[in-house]
N, C-alpha and C positions, 0 to 999 in steps of 0.2 A: 694018891695024892692028899696032902694032907688037908684035916679040914680047915686049916685056917685062909688054904687057897681056894679052895672050894666055896668058903664064905666070901673071898673078894671078887670072883668071877660073879657069885649072883647080884654080889649088890651092885657091880659096874651096871649088867644087864638088865637091873631088875626099877623097882618103880621110880628111883632116882633120873635113870633114865629118861621114863615118859615126861617127868615134869621139864626136863632140857629140850627132848623133843619137841613139845608145845611153844616151845620160844623160839627155836629154830625154825620152825615151819614157818613163822611168819615173819624172822627176821633174817635168815640166809641170804638175802638179795638185799638188805638194808645198805642203801649207798653212804649212808654216813655216820657211820663206827668209828671210834677211834684206833690208832692200832693199839695191841695188845699190849699188856704194861709186863715188864719182865717181871715182876714181883710175880711170887708163888706162895702155895698155899694145901696145907698137906689133905691130901682127899679124904684120908682116915674121918676128916670133919665131916664130910658128908653123907647124910643119914637116909634113910628110906622114905622120909617125908618131908624133906625139905633140900631145896639146892643152893647149896652153898656157892660163891660167885669168887672172884678176884676182881677187885676194882681200882684201875687207877686214877692216877692225879685227875685226870680229865673227867673221871666220873664213868667211864665205859666198863663193858665187862667183857672178859674173855676166857677162854680156858685155857689153863695153865696147870703144871706139876712143880713138885719139887724133888731135888736129883734123890735124897732119901726115902721118896714113899715106895710102896708096894706094887708089883704089878700091877698092869690092869687096872685096881682098882683107883691109881694115881692121877686118874684124867676127873677133873671138876668140870663143872658143868659151866655154860657158858650163856650171856643173857646180854638182849639187843634190845633199845628202842623200837619199838615197830612204826613210828611216828611218821609224816611225811616231811622230808627235809628237801632243803633245793636241791641236791643231787637226785633224792629219786624223782620229784619236780624234772626235773630236767631229764630224767631216763624216760617219765611218763609222757614229755614233748615228745624227744626223740622217737620212740615209739609212734605214735600219732601220726609225726611228719614222714614215717615208714608206709603208715597205711595211707594218709593222702598222696602217696606218689602214685605218680602215672604207670599203668601198667609195664611191665617189664622193666621200671627202674628202681634199684631198690637204694635207699636212703643210708649212706655210713654211720655208725657209732660216733660220738663226738668222743675223743681219747681223751682219758682223765689225767692224762701224762706221760713220761717218759723215764726209762733208768736202763742207765747204761747196758748194755747188754751181755759184756764179756765176766761183770758182776752177777749181773743175773745166772748166767751158765756155771761158776765158779763152783767147784764141787759143793754138796753141803751136807749134811746131819749123815742123809740115805743116799744109798747107790740111787744115780737118775735112771725114774721110770720114763720111758719114751720109746716112742715108735717113728720109723721113719730115717731116711739117709742122714745120716752126723752133719754132711756137706749141703742141705737142702737152703733154698734161695729163703724160704721163711721158717721163723722157729715160732711155736706156740706152747707158751708153759700156763698150765689152766692150775689154780690152786681151788680146790672144791673140799667138800665136807660130804661124807655119805651118805647122813643122813637130810641135806639140802633138797627138797625135793625141784629145786629149780636148777641143783646141779642134774637130779636125776632129768628132769627133762632135757636138759643138753644133750645128756649121754642116749637117753633112748630117741630122741628124734633128730639130732642133729650130728652126732659125732660120728657113725658110720657112714652118710654119706659122705664128710670131709675127708675120713681115713680112704674110702677108695676113690675118691676124686683128686685128694690132694696128696695123701700119705703116700697111698700104693704106688704114685706116678711120680715119686723124689722130689715133689714140689713144695712137700710141709716138713719138718718133724716135730712131733707133737708130745707135750711130756706132763704130766700129772705130778702135782705134788698135793702132798696130804693138810688139808687145815682144817681137822676134826674141831665142832663146835660143842660136843657132848661125849658122852663116855662110849655110848653106841658106836658112832662114826669112830671111837677110837682105833674101836674093837674091830670094828668090822678091816680099817687100813691094814689095822694089823695080821689079820688073816688073808688078806690079798699081799702081805709081803710074804706071809709064810707061806703061800701057796706053792706050787712045783712051778720049776724056772721056767719061764716063758708065757707062767699061766695070770700072770698080774691082772693083767687087763681085760681079760676073760672074766675073771672073781670079779671086778668092777664091773664088768658090764651086768653080770648073773644078779648083781647085788641090787645094780639101781634098777635094773627089770622089776624087781622083787622087793623094790625098798618100802612097798606099804606092810607086805607080811612080818618084814622083821622089825623094822623100823619104829612101829607103834604097838608091838606085840604085847599086850599083856608080863609074858616069860619071853625076853628078849636072848636069854643065854637059850635056852631051848629052840626058839627060831631063827640062830644064828648058828647053831650046833647043825639041824638039816637041812641048812643053806650048804654049809663046810662040808657036810658030807657028800654032797652032791658033785664039790670038786674033789673028791680022796680025801679029806678029812676021816680020823679017826678021832673017839673019844680021846683018843691018849693025844694026838698033836695040836689038838684042837685045843685043850688045855693048856700043854705044853707052850702054844702059841700066844697065848691070853697073861700066861706070867711070868713073860718075857720081860724082865725092867728095862733091860737096854735098847730090846725095840719100842716100848713105850718112850721112854726117854728120847728118843731118837723121832718119833713122830711128831712128838709137841715139840722139838727143837727145830722142826720143820716150820711147824707153823708159827713159831715166834721169829723166826728167820726171816720168812714172808710178810710177817706183819712191822716188825723195826725194820729191817733193810729195805722193804720195797711197797711201804703201806698199804698190805692188802688188808683189809678190812670189811670185807663183804665173800660170799658166796654165790655162784662162782665167778671168778676172776680171772681175765686174761692176758696175758703178755704175749704181744705180736709183734713179734722184733723189736722188743722194747717198750713199745708201745701200751700202755694198760686202760683197757675198759672192763667195765663191770658189768654180770648179770647174763641171764639165757640170751642166747644168741640161735635164731633160725638159720637153716642153710643157706638160704641165698643170701641175708647179710654177714654170715661170716665169709662165706663164698665171694660175694663181692670187695669184701675188706682185705683177704687173701690177695684177688686181683690185683689191687692197686700195688700189691708190693713185689708182683712176679716181675 
């Protein structure tokens, strides 16, 4: 591998990712972020001591790339305000209502809107990563970021139970779509896409369970490499994956399409038969929501 490509990988997974991660940890479930701007900035402007961002006309910031940037290092970082907003206040009220609900009764989350299901399920920049029957009566699409702790909480505490109860029984088709807020999240998604056929979901599950070990590690590149080796990667295949410009572009195009076309502005965001819900859900809450659509 050339010194230039090695440098790209180190910069992607080095100090700048830590700065981005610090923001992501407090902001990935912020309910009031604006949709991502379609404008882009060269990632080569990102340094190890400062976090560059893309600011849209509304003042919000979202990760973006330029088509002519170099592989992997082309992901810029994202920043969002962590102040309380009407939407977050509403989410908090919903959680309080759930906590106050009588035993045995689960308060359903309030939908934030609805999108056309046919448009939502139309082919995107990347092949769909989905499990479950194609003709299942309920389709759940989750936009997630690999470094978002709220996404990790859902996948570590809720996803397996929902899979067993609804996906394996043919009632739900579950789709994961990439929405990386920072360079390490983009790198993790790329590695999941590069995993052997049928190993995308197991790779995502492993990385979510070990999120604290690699997402905030001083040497993110080495941490992700060690995780990848558990999934069968070699040094060569790891480097090849993270220098795949087209894959990087497609991951970011998936994020930008979600923001522009469906109003995704935080993670996790779920579309359940086209109805939009933001934030982590417990097994009971998601189960109750699914049951209303069966």
